[in-house]
N, C-alpha and C positions, 0 to 999 in steps of 0.2 A: 554622476560625478566621476566615478572611477574611469568610465569610458573616455570622458573628455580629457582627463589628466593623462591617460596613456596615449591618446591620440595626439595631444599637444606635445608630449615628449617625443613621439615619433616624428612629427612634422618639424619640430625644432632641430632634431638631429639631421634630417634630410636637408633642410635649408642651410644649416651650418656646413654640412659636407659639400653641398653644391656651390656655396658662395666662395669657396677657396679657388674655384676655377673661374668664376665670373669676376670676382674681386680679389685677385691674387696679392694685391698690394696692401690689403687691409690686414691688420693684426687679428689674431684669432679671438682676442677679447672683444674687439669691435664686431667681428662677424657673429660671435655668439650673442652679443647684445642685440644686434640687428635681427637675428633669427627669433629671439624671444619676443621682440616687439612686433615684428611683422605677422607672426602667427596669432598674436592677440588681436591684431587688426582684422585678420581674415576671419576670426571667430564672430565678428560683427555680421558676417554674411553666412557663415557655415552653420552656426547654431540655430538661427531662425529657419534656415533651409531644412535642416534635419527634422525639426519638430513639425514644420508644415507638411513635409512629405509623410511623416508618420501619422499625422492627423488625417490626411487624405487616405492613407492606407487603412486606417482603422474605421473609416466611415463605410460600414457595410451597406448602408442605405443608398449609396450613390451607384449609379450605373457605371459599368466598366468604361464605356466611351468617355463619359464625363470625367472619370478618374484620370484617364490618359491625357485628356485636354488640360486638366489642372496640373498634372505632373509636368507636362511640356511648358506650360506658362510659368510655373514656379521655378523650374530649372533655368529657363531663359532669363527670367528676372534676376536670378541669383548669379548667372554668368555676367550680366551687366554690372551687378553690384560688386562682384569679384574684380572686374576690370577697373571699376571706378577706384576701389581701394588700392589696387596695384599701381595704376597709372598716375593717380593724383595724390596719393598719400605715401605709399611705401617707397617708391623710387625717389621722389623729390624731397620728402621729409625724413625718411629713415636712411636710405642709401646716400642721399644728397647728390644724385645724378639724374640725368634724363633717361628714361626707359628707351632701350634700343633692342633691335632684333638680333643682331650679330656682333654687337659691340661698336658698330659704326652707324648703321642705318637707324634713324630715329623711328620708334614705333608709335603709331597712332593709338587713339583710345580704343578702337575696336577694328579688328580685321580677322580673317579666317584663322591665321596661325595662333595669335594670342587668345582668341576666343576658344579655340580647341584646347589650349593648355589650361585655361580656366575651367572649361567644362570637365576635363579629365580629373583635375584636382577636386572638384566638387563631387563628381560621381564616385571617386575613390572613397571619399568621406561618407557619402550616402550609402554606398555598398557595405561599408563596415558597420555603420549604425543599424542598418536594416538587418544584417546578419546577427548582431547582438540582440536586437529587439525580438526578432523571430525566434531565436533560441530561448530567450527569456519567456516568451509567451508559450512556447512548447513545454518548457519546464513547469510553468504554472498549470497548464492544461493537464500534464501528467499527474501533478499533485492532486488536482481536483478529481480526475478520474480515479486515482488510487483511493482518495477519501470516499468517493461515492461507492466504489467497490467494497471498501471496508465497512461502510454503513450498511450496504446491502447484505453483506455476509452476517453482520451483527443482527440485523432484523430477521434474516432467515434462520439463524441459530436460535434466536429467541422464540420464533414460531415453532421450531422443532422441539425445543425444550418444553414449550407449553403443551405440546401433544403428549408429553411423557407424564407430567405430574398428575393431571386429572385421571389418566388411565390407571396409574398405580393406586391413586386414592380410591377410585371406584372399585377396583378389584379387592383391595384390602377391607374396605367398608362392607362389601358383600360377605367377606369371610367372617368379619366380626358379627355381622347380623346373623349369620348361620350359627355361630357359636352362642350368641345371646339367646336364640330360640331354644337351643339345647341346654341353656343355663350352665354352660361349661365354666369350671373354676378358673380356667386360664384367661377368661375374657378380660379382666382388669389388666393383666400383664400385657396382653396383646395391645390394648388401648394405650398403655404407657409407652410401649415400644413404638407404636404408630405415631404418637405425639413427638417422640424423639426424631423419628425419620422425617416427619413432615416439617419439623423445625429446620432440619437440614435442607429439605427441598425448598422451603420458602426463603430462608436467609442465606445459607451457604451457596445454594445453586444459583443465586442471583449474581454471584461474582463471576468474572470472566475466567479466573483460574483459582484453584484451591490446592492445598497440599495433598499429596497422594495418601498421606496417613489419614486425613479426615475422610477422604473418599472411601478408603478401605473400611474405616469404622462404620460408615453408613451402610456399606454392603453387609457387614456383619450384623448390624441391627435389622436390616431387611430379612436376612436369612433366619435370624432368631424369631421374627414374627411368623415366618412360614413354618419353622420347625414346630412351633406350638400347635399349629393346625394339622400338619402331616406327621402322624405318629410313626408311620412305616417309612420314614425317610432317613437315609444315611447321607450325611454331609461330610465331605472331605475338603477341608479348607487349609491351604498352605500359602505362606507368604515369606518372601525373602527380599527385604527392601534395604538397600544400602544408603538411601538418601530419603528419609521420610518427608523432608520439606520440598521435594521435587513437585513442581506445580503441574496440574493437569486440569483440563476442562471438566467441570462437575457433571454428573449424570451420564457419563459416557460408559463407564465400566459396568455400572449396575444394570444397564438395560439388557445385557447378555444374561445376567443372573435372573432377571425378571422373566425373560423369555423362556429360560430353562424351567422355571416353575409353571409358567402359564401353559406352555405347549408340551411340556414333558411330564413333570411330576403330577400336575393336576389331572392328567388323563391316564395315569397309571392305576391299574386296578389292584396291584399288590405292592410289594416292596419297590422302592424307587431310590435312586441315588443322584447326587449332584457333586461334581468335583470342581473346585475353584482353585486355581494355582496362579499366583501373582509373583513375578520376579522382576526386580528392578536393579540393574547393575550397570554402573558407568553411564547413566543416562539413557539406557535402553530398556524398555519395558517389554516383557513377554507375559501375556495374559491368556490363560486357558480356562474355558468353561465347558464342562461335559455333563450331559444329563441322560438318564435313561428315558425310554418311551415305549409305548406299545407299537406293535407292528402295524396296526390300523391307523396309525398317526397320519393326519392329513398334511402332506408336504407343503401345501400352499399356505398353511395357517401362520407361518412365521415370516412370510415374505414382506408384509407391510411393515412390521416392526424392524426387520433386518434392513429394509430399504431406508427407513428413517435413520438408523444407526450409520449405515454406509455413507449417507449424505453428510451427516455431521462430521464423520471422520475425513471425508474429502475436503470439507471446508477448513477443518482445524489442523489436520495432519495429512497433507497431500501425499506424502511418501510413506504412509503406513502400509502394512500388509495384513490382510484379513483372509484367513482360509477357513473353509467350512467343510467338515466331514459328515456326510449325511448317510447314516446306516439305518437298517430296519429297527435295531434295538437301542441305538444310542445316537446322540447328536453332539458334535464337538466343534467348537470354534476356537481358533488360535489367532490372537491379535498381537502384533509387534509394532511398537512406536519408538522411534529414535528421537528423543527430545532435543538432541543437538541440531536437528535438521527439520524443524517445524516452525510454523508461523506463530505458534503459541509460546515458543521458548524465548 
């Protein structure tokens, strides 16, 4: 509707402007009235032509040769219709004169000159509506592709998260089982902490984003479980958050801490340490996790978990930075995320 209104306005202006040279004796009010009426008459030919051409264009099941034949037939029929409206309606009924070629020579119903003029008028309209329609279809296709990409990313992130929860639960249950065999007094406390962590994993982690304050609280609960198990463990935890409500994808940050316990502390024979440092200022997160380890630590043991984390970060925060410092006695990761420039913000 918007296209036809704009096209009608353009054609009325052009006809009104042109008529002052062909009909200089007509008052401007008459010329404007004539322009409004004749373009409505032309719509009897142009609108059916436009949608027939678009229908042929959209028929993907038709062979190209057949499409060209239909195009030619349709445009030819429209030219004859255009000439009929011009010769038998517009000039005698609207202008009140006989159609002429140069103001003197009477024009017939059809000849090369007038047929070419009708053809160009129709092709101009067809070109415009095809341009609008193709642009509209491209925009729809882009939206569909974007939606498919978004759905694919959501599915992939769901699968990646699903790889984390069973892994954490399996490891922690193994720890509780070991403590239960020893009849450790701390076992009920560990179970209580596990219940809290799993409640977070089941309900909070199902959300696309959560507040960073909740995510940090979950990290603390996780560390508390591990501290009960590892008595020769020193944990240095520091946080400086200027916006606790800042949203972040759940289960991203805790994976680094989990790896620090799994591949660092759990393989240490003596005293071990873990340092967690979280800073959030003006929408920029700096996250450091460092853990001790034995020199015989297998360097390939963290590659699978780290690959999982990297993939999630690529999907959620394409412009993040993640650096890894791999030394014989310690392992350090530093993650920075600018929440002002991410798909999650």
